[in-house]
Every structure is written in structure tokens, then in C-alpha cells.
C-alpha positions as CSV (number, residue, x, y, z in Angstrom):
1,M,-3.8,-22.0,-19.7
2,V,-6.1,-24.7,-18.4
3,N,-5.8,-27.1,-15.5
4,Q,-8.2,-29.9,-14.5
5,N,-9.6,-30.3,-11.0
6,R,-12.1,-33.1,-10.1
7,G,-13.0,-33.5,-13.8
8,I,-13.7,-29.7,-14.2
9,L,-11.7,-27.6,-16.6
10,L,-10.4,-24.5,-14.9
11,F,-8.9,-21.6,-16.8
12,N,-5.9,-19.9,-15.1
13,M,-6.1,-16.1,-15.0
14,I,-2.8,-15.8,-13.0
15,E,0.0,-18.4,-13.0
16,I,2.9,-17.9,-10.6
17,K,5.9,-20.0,-11.5
18,N,8.8,-20.5,-9.0
19,V,8.8,-16.9,-7.9
20,S,11.3,-15.7,-5.3
21,K,12.0,-12.3,-3.8
22,H,14.8,-11.6,-1.3
23,F,15.6,-8.5,0.7
24,G,19.2,-8.9,1.6
25,G,19.4,-12.2,3.5
26,I,15.6,-12.3,4.1
27,K,13.8,-14.7,1.8
28,A,10.4,-12.9,1.7
29,V,9.0,-15.2,-1.0
30,E,10.8,-18.4,-1.9
31,N,10.1,-20.5,-5.0
32,V,6.3,-19.9,-4.9
33,S,4.1,-21.5,-7.6
34,L,0.3,-21.2,-7.6
35,N,-2.6,-20.6,-9.9
36,I,-5.6,-18.2,-9.6
37,N,-8.5,-19.6,-11.6
38,K,-10.6,-17.2,-13.7
39,G,-13.9,-16.4,-11.9
40,S,-12.7,-17.6,-8.5
41,I,-12.5,-15.8,-5.1
42,T,-9.2,-17.2,-3.9
43,G,-8.0,-16.6,-0.3
44,L,-4.5,-16.2,0.9
45,I,-3.8,-16.6,4.6
46,G,-0.8,-17.1,6.8
47,P,1.0,-15.6,9.8
48,N,2.6,-12.1,9.8
49,G,5.8,-12.2,7.8
50,A,4.7,-15.2,5.6
51,G,5.3,-13.2,2.4
52,K,1.6,-12.6,1.4
53,T,1.9,-8.8,0.9
54,T,5.3,-9.2,-0.9
55,L,3.7,-11.7,-3.3
56,F,0.8,-9.2,-3.9
57,N,3.3,-6.5,-4.6
58,I,5.1,-8.7,-7.1
59,I,1.9,-9.6,-9.0
60,A,0.8,-5.9,-9.1
61,G,4.2,-4.7,-10.4
62,F,5.3,-2.8,-7.3
63,Y,8.2,-5.2,-6.9
64,S,10.2,-7.2,-9.4
65,A,10.7,-10.9,-8.7
66,D,14.3,-12.0,-8.4
67,F,13.5,-15.4,-9.9
68,G,10.5,-17.0,-11.7
69,E,7.7,-15.6,-13.8
70,I,4.1,-14.5,-13.6
71,L,1.6,-15.2,-16.4
72,F,-1.7,-13.3,-16.9
73,E,-4.0,-15.0,-19.3
74,G,-1.0,-16.8,-20.8
75,E,1.1,-13.6,-21.2
76,N,4.3,-13.1,-19.3
77,I,3.8,-9.9,-17.3
78,S,6.9,-10.3,-15.0
79,S,8.6,-7.2,-16.3
80,L,5.5,-4.9,-16.5
81,R,5.1,-1.8,-14.3
82,S,2.0,-1.4,-12.1
83,D,0.5,1.2,-14.4
84,E,0.8,-1.2,-17.4
85,L,-0.8,-4.0,-15.4
86,F,-3.6,-1.6,-14.3
87,K,-4.4,-1.0,-18.0
88,K,-4.7,-4.8,-18.4
89,G,-7.2,-5.0,-15.7
90,I,-5.1,-6.1,-12.7
91,L,-6.0,-3.9,-9.7
92,R,-4.8,-3.9,-6.2
93,T,-6.2,-2.4,-3.0
94,F,-4.2,-1.8,0.2
95,Q,-4.6,-2.7,3.9
96,I,-4.6,1.0,4.6
97,A,-6.9,2.7,2.1
98,H,-5.2,5.1,-0.3
99,E,-7.9,7.6,-0.9
100,F,-7.4,11.2,-2.1
101,E,-8.5,12.6,1.3
102,N,-9.2,16.2,0.2
103,L,-11.4,15.1,-2.7
104,S,-15.0,14.1,-2.4
105,V,-16.1,10.5,-2.7
106,R,-17.4,11.2,-6.2
107,E,-14.2,12.9,-7.3
108,N,-12.2,10.0,-6.0
109,L,-14.1,7.6,-8.2
110,M,-13.9,9.9,-11.2
111,M,-10.1,10.1,-10.9
112,V,-9.7,6.4,-11.7
113,P,-10.4,6.0,-15.5
114,G,-7.1,6.5,-17.4
115,N,-6.4,8.3,-20.6
116,Q,-8.9,11.1,-20.0
117,T,-8.8,13.8,-22.6
118,G,-8.5,16.6,-20.0
119,E,-5.3,15.2,-18.5
120,T,-3.1,17.5,-20.6
121,I,-3.3,21.3,-20.7
122,F,-3.3,21.4,-24.5
123,H,-6.3,19.0,-24.7
124,S,-8.2,20.8,-22.0
125,W,-8.2,23.9,-24.2
126,I,-8.9,22.2,-27.6
127,F,-11.3,19.4,-26.7
128,R,-13.6,21.1,-24.1
129,S,-16.8,19.5,-25.5
130,K,-15.2,16.0,-25.5
131,I,-13.9,16.5,-22.0
132,R,-17.4,17.6,-20.7
133,G,-18.9,14.5,-22.3
134,E,-16.3,12.2,-20.6
135,E,-16.9,13.9,-17.3
136,R,-20.7,13.3,-17.6
137,E,-20.0,9.6,-18.4
138,N,-17.6,9.3,-15.5
139,S,-20.0,11.0,-13.1
140,K,-22.8,8.8,-14.2
141,K,-20.7,5.7,-13.6
142,A,-19.6,7.0,-10.2
143,S,-23.2,7.5,-9.2
144,E,-24.0,3.9,-10.2
145,V,-21.0,2.6,-8.2
146,M,-21.9,4.7,-5.1
147,E,-25.5,3.4,-5.3
148,F,-24.3,-0.2,-5.5
149,L,-22.0,0.2,-2.5
150,N,-24.5,2.3,-0.5
151,L,-22.2,5.3,-0.6
152,D,-24.5,7.6,-2.5
153,H,-25.4,9.6,0.6
154,L,-21.7,10.4,1.0
155,A,-21.1,11.5,-2.6
156,D,-20.0,15.0,-1.7
157,E,-18.2,14.2,1.6
158,R,-14.4,14.5,1.8
159,A,-12.9,11.0,1.4
160,G,-10.6,11.7,4.4
161,S,-13.6,12.1,6.7
162,L,-15.0,8.6,6.0
163,S,-14.8,5.7,8.5
164,G,-12.3,2.9,7.9
165,G,-15.0,0.6,6.5
166,Q,-16.3,3.3,4.2
167,K,-12.8,3.9,2.9
168,K,-12.5,0.2,2.1
169,L,-15.8,0.3,0.2
170,L,-14.5,3.4,-1.7
171,E,-11.4,1.4,-2.7
172,L,-13.6,-1.4,-3.9
173,G,-15.6,1.2,-5.8
174,R,-12.5,2.5,-7.5
175,T,-11.9,-1.0,-9.0
176,M,-15.5,-0.8,-10.5
177,M,-14.7,2.4,-12.4
178,V,-12.5,0.5,-14.9
179,D,-12.8,-2.9,-16.6
180,A,-11.1,-4.9,-13.8
181,K,-10.4,-8.6,-14.6
182,I,-8.7,-9.5,-11.3
183,V,-8.7,-7.5,-8.0
184,L,-6.0,-8.1,-5.4
185,L,-7.6,-7.3,-2.0
186,D,-5.2,-6.7,0.9
187,E,-7.0,-7.2,4.2
188,V,-10.2,-5.5,3.0
189,G,-11.8,-6.5,6.3
190,A,-9.2,-5.0,8.6
191,G,-10.6,-2.5,11.1
192,V,-14.1,-2.8,9.6
193,N,-17.2,-3.2,11.8
194,K,-19.4,-6.2,11.3
195,T,-22.2,-4.3,9.4
196,L,-19.8,-2.8,6.8
197,L,-17.8,-6.1,6.6
198,K,-21.1,-7.9,5.6
199,K,-21.7,-5.2,3.0
200,I,-18.1,-5.6,1.6
201,G,-18.6,-9.4,1.5
202,E,-21.9,-9.1,-0.3
203,S,-20.4,-6.7,-2.8
204,I,-17.5,-9.0,-3.6
205,K,-19.8,-11.9,-4.1
206,T,-22.1,-9.8,-6.5
207,L,-19.1,-8.5,-8.5
208,N,-17.8,-12.0,-8.8
209,R,-21.1,-13.6,-9.7
210,E,-22.7,-11.0,-11.9
211,L,-19.7,-9.1,-13.4
212,G,-17.2,-11.9,-13.6
213,Y,-14.6,-10.3,-11.4
214,T,-11.8,-12.7,-10.2
215,F,-10.6,-11.9,-6.6
216,F,-7.4,-12.9,-4.9
217,M,-7.5,-11.7,-1.3
218,I,-5.3,-11.6,1.8
219,E,-7.3,-11.8,5.0
220,H,-6.6,-12.6,8.6
221,D,-10.3,-13.0,9.5
222,I,-10.8,-16.7,9.0
223,E,-14.6,-16.5,9.2
224,F,-14.7,-13.8,6.5
225,I,-12.4,-15.9,4.3
226,S,-14.7,-18.9,5.0
227,S,-17.8,-17.1,3.8
228,L,-16.2,-16.1,0.5
229,C,-13.2,-18.1,-0.7
230,D,-12.6,-21.4,-2.4
231,P,-9.8,-22.3,-2.7
232,V,-7.7,-21.0,0.2
233,I,-3.9,-20.9,-0.1
234,V,-1.7,-20.9,3.0
235,M,1.7,-19.3,3.1
236,T,4.3,-19.5,5.8
237,E,8.0,-18.3,5.9
238,G,7.8,-17.2,2.3
239,T,6.5,-20.5,0.9
240,V,3.2,-22.1,0.0
241,L,2.3,-24.6,2.8
242,T,-0.9,-26.0,1.4
243,E,-4.0,-25.2,-0.7
244,G,-7.6,-26.5,-0.5
245,N,-11.1,-25.7,0.6
246,V,-11.8,-24.0,3.9
247,S,-12.8,-27.2,5.7
248,S,-9.6,-29.0,4.7
249,I,-7.5,-25.9,5.7
250,K,-9.1,-25.6,9.1
251,N,-8.4,-29.2,9.9
252,D,-4.9,-29.3,8.6
253,E,-2.5,-29.7,11.6
254,R,0.3,-27.8,9.7
255,V,-2.0,-24.8,9.3
256,I,-3.2,-24.9,12.9
257,E,0.5,-24.9,14.0
258,A,1.7,-22.3,11.5
259,Y,-1.3,-19.9,11.4
260,L,-4.5,-20.6,13.4
261,G,-2.6,-21.4,16.5
262,N,-0.7,-18.0,16.4
């Protein structure tokens, strides 16, 4: 699908059409419609309880929408499970990193690619040579990812012993182990020191610019959002309040009242 903005043709990677999700009497997401353009780094901000994480969970297949539909590259994906969306290249990170804490950083990365031959006991006996080849390729890819993210010195460390910022980098690295098309980042900057936050931001920009990743990110740090995102979408009380560039968002009285003033 294509939309036009200021004379420029923009291709929609994600189209959200009139999506609602209720939990009992709580309208967590109510009649939300928005587009995520291919190749963009789109920000999503709003006060706590605005519906941001619920919307992410709907896109990623963790929740089913009560109403509306979601299109991915023109295909209706509203009824697909999270594992099916993962195979299509839709990946999601979490505010609290979900690492395998007793595995090493390298092992965490090597766990990501799906359909590995050694996943079944039968294949592990019959296709040993093929499995060793896949493991070499995955280990090589993991080394490249760790070097890119400056995690190579931690390759053999238990993931559970990493700092909060290092765990966020590891989650970003996990998205690089497969052919991601769009990555949903849930507060990737939360609890991260300024040095690592800068590295995360630089990594996101490089993945976007050089590998064509599309990002849709929830973030409370308005300065971090400002350095990365265009456009920025603002949600409040389960609905979309407005959308625009960072400058227009910062100067919107409705946003100041609903979000920045909180």
C-alpha cells in the first residue's frame, strides 16, 4: 500500500485500521488507525496507560484485536500467532529484556534462528554433519552481531550477569540473527546509562540506514525519541491524539497537557 506525504510516495509496511482492544470495561485501545512507513523509525509516545504496549502486543500477535485489522505489506495478519509473525520478519523486544539468563551471550544469539535441523531428536542423530554446519554458520553470524554491538568481549558471559543496557543490546542483537523487516522496540532506553543509550541509538540508525530495518518504538525519553524518530505518534487514553515530526509534537498544546506535562 502507498500513501503520499508532501509529494513523496511512502510505502506502508504496517497498516492499522480501526483497531480496538477492551479488557472488561477498560478500553485499552480504541479505534486506532495509523501507518508505519517502510524504512522509517517511527516513535510512539504517551502517558502510562495510553495503550502503547497493548497496541504493540496486538501487532506482534500476543493479543487478538476485538475489532479492526492489521495489514503487513498488504497482507491481513490480524489472526496470525506471534511465531507466525516472527517468520514473516516482525520482531518485538520488551521493556524488561527476555534473555536466557543461564546461557552465554553467544548461545542466546544462536538460539534465535528458527527451523534448525537439530531441534528434533531424530534429526540430531541422522543429520549430524548438517547440524554442525548450521552451528558454524550461526556462530559466525553471532560473532558478527556481537562485534557490531560491542558485545564481543562478553561472548562467553552468562546473559543473566549483564547490565540492563547490555541486555537491551543483546535483545537488539537477537533481531539481527534473522531477516527482520520491522522491529517493535518497547522502551529500549529504559534503565540504560547514557553511554550505552548512545550506542543503542547509533546501532538503530545503522540498521535502519544500511540494512533497511523499519523500527516502531515506544519510548518515554523524549530526547532519545528526538534523535531518532520521524514521525512521532502520540497516544492517550487508548486513542491516537496526533502525529507529526518531533518539533510539531513538542509544541502541540494537547501533547504538553496529555504527556509532556505529566
